[in-house]
N, C-alpha and C positions, 0 to 999 in steps of 0.2 A: 747774498752774503758779502760783507765788506771785504775790500782788498787789503785792509790793514792787517799786517802780520801774516800775509799769505805764505811767504817763504817759510816762516816759522811753523805754521800750521801744516804745510806740506811735509816738512821734515818730520813732524810728529806722526803724520800719516804713514810715512815710510817706516818709521820705527814700529808703529802698530801693525803694519803688514807683516814685517819680519817676525814679530812675536806671535801673531795669530797663525802664521804659516807653520812655525815650529810647533806650537801647541797642538794644532789640528793634525799634523803629521804624527806626533807622538801618540795622539789619541786614536790613530788608525782611521781618521777621517780627513785625508789630505786635501780634499776639495772644499771643505766647509769654511776655510778662511776667507773665501771670496765674499760669501754672504755676510760673514762676520765683519769684514772690513767696510762694506757699504753701509751696514747698520751702524757701525761705530762712527762713520763720517757724519751721520745725523744731518744730512742735507747740505753739507759743506764739501764742495768738490775738492778743496785743498786736502781733504782727508783721504782721497783716493789717488795714490801716486801717479797713475797713468791718465787721470781725468784732467785734460788741459782745457776743456770747454771750447774746443775748436777742433777741426779735423786734423789728422796727422799731416804734416807738410809733405811727406813723401807720397801720400795719397792725392792731395790736392794738385801737386806738380804732375803726377802721372795722369790724372784725369784731364788736365789742360792739354796734354799732348796726345790723348787717345780718345777723343770724342767720338770717333767712328765706332767704338765698341759699346757705346751706351744704347739705351732703348731696349734692353733685354731684362730677363728675370735674374735678379742678383740676391745673394745672401751675405750678410755681414756676421762673421763669427766672433763671439765674445764682444758684443757691441757696447758694453758698459753704459755710459750716459747717452749714447746715440749720435755723437757728432759725426763720426765717419759714415754711419748709415744714412743720416739726413743729407750729407754731402753727395753720396751716391744717388740718392733719390733726386736731388736737385740737378744732378748731372744728366738725368734722363733714364736711369734704371728704375725698374719696378722692384722695390727692396723689401725683403724679409730680413729681420735682424733678431738675434737671440743672445741670451746670456744665461749663465748658470744661476746667477743671483736674482731672485724675485724682487729684492729691494732695488737693484740696478734697473730692472725692467720697469718697475713702477715709476722710478725717478726719470728714466728716459722718456716714457710716455708723457709725463707731465711737462718735461722740458721741450719736447718736440711735438706737442699737440698740433694736429693739423698738417703735419709734414707729409703724410701719406705712407710713411714707413709702417710695416706690419711687424710690431714687436712681440716677441714670445719669450717666456722662460723655458729653457731647454738645456739638457745636459749633452755636451759634445760626445760623450761616451754611451749615450742612449738616445740617439737621434730618431726623430719621427720617421717611420718608414717611407712616407710619401715625399720626404725631402731627399732621399738617396737618389743620386743621379738626376736631379731635377733642375739644376740651376745653370744658366748660361755663363754666369760670372760669380765667382766666390771670392770674397775679400777677407783676408786674415792679417790683422796687425796686432802684434803683442800678446796673442793668446799662448802660443807655444813657449815663449820665454817666461811665462808665469808658471810653467809646470816643470817638474823635474822627475828623474827616474823613469819608471815604467809608464807612468801617465804621459810623460813628455814623448816617449817613443811611440806610444799608441795614438797620440794626437794627429800625427802626420797622415796615416791612412784614413782616419775618421774625417778629417777636413777634406782630403782628396775625394772621398766617397760622395760628396755633395755635388761634384762637377758632372754635368751631363756630357755625353759623348760629343766631342768637338768644342766643348766649353773651355773656359779659362779660369785659372786661379791666380790671383795676385797676392803674394805673401811679402809682408814688410816686417822686419825684425831688427833689433839691435844685434850687431855682429861681433864675433870674436875669433881668434885663431883656433885652428883645429886642436891644438895642444895647450896645456896649462890649466891651472886651477881657476875656477870662477865662483864668485859668491853671489847670493841673491836673497830674496827676489828683487829685480828680475835676474834671470840667468840667460845672458845673451847666447845667440845661436851660432854654431860654427857652420862653415860651408859643407863639411862632411855630414853634419846632421841634416842639412837641407836636401841632401841626396835621397833622404827618405821619401820625399814626394815623388821622385823618379821611380823608386822601388814600388811605390803605390800605383804606378802606371801612367804618370804624367810626364810630359816632355818639356824641357826648358825652351821657352821662346825668346825671352830676353833676360839678361842678368845685369844688375847694376849695383855698384857700391856708391854710397853717398853719406853725407854727414849731417847731423842735426845739432844745432848749437843751442844749448840751454845755459846752465851754469858751467858747462864744459862742452867740449866737442865729443859727440857720440857717434861712432861709426855704425852704419846700417847696411843691410842687404835689401834689395827690392827685386823680386824675381817673378816673372810672368810665366806660368805654366799652361800647357794646353793638353786636354785629354784627347785620346785617339777617337776618331769617328766610329 
């Protein structure tokens, strides 16, 4: 797809995301907007607001400093077009990746053909039983912040359930203060909310705040958790 008018097409994608999210929530199907958005994008990554066609810089930087943790079984939560999953695979992990949207998975398989990543369509809230407690390393970037309300609260223990005893979870998200109004999508995550991973049985190993610069400076959290043996 041409780079011409990318910013304009990306803004249209953001507007479409907001409209679809509102419509699906009103219709009582709050997760359907993800599949609707990928379909509406019609093969143009600009139409998916979080699809930057490259790995998240917070993940790339972390992998460069933590190569000793690679070489294990990993899963990428809400993989979208697969850039983070492929980066994990290239770093030495054996990667499974999933997304709720079948269109996203079909797109990811096409974009990353030959990468070695095992892509699946799956629902975070109806995870395959054989995935529970099965992964040495779980990667989550931007899934939680795409959810709100009860689904958002429920996402933390579901993601944590994928980590095997002694395994690790790396969570990267846009951050916000614990108080104040927030609009979305996306809805940045507060430090108080991140404590839900600890309530799910994980322990904080490292905590970092960093910034991503796009059209503005965006604050982020990057937290590495570990499950008890």
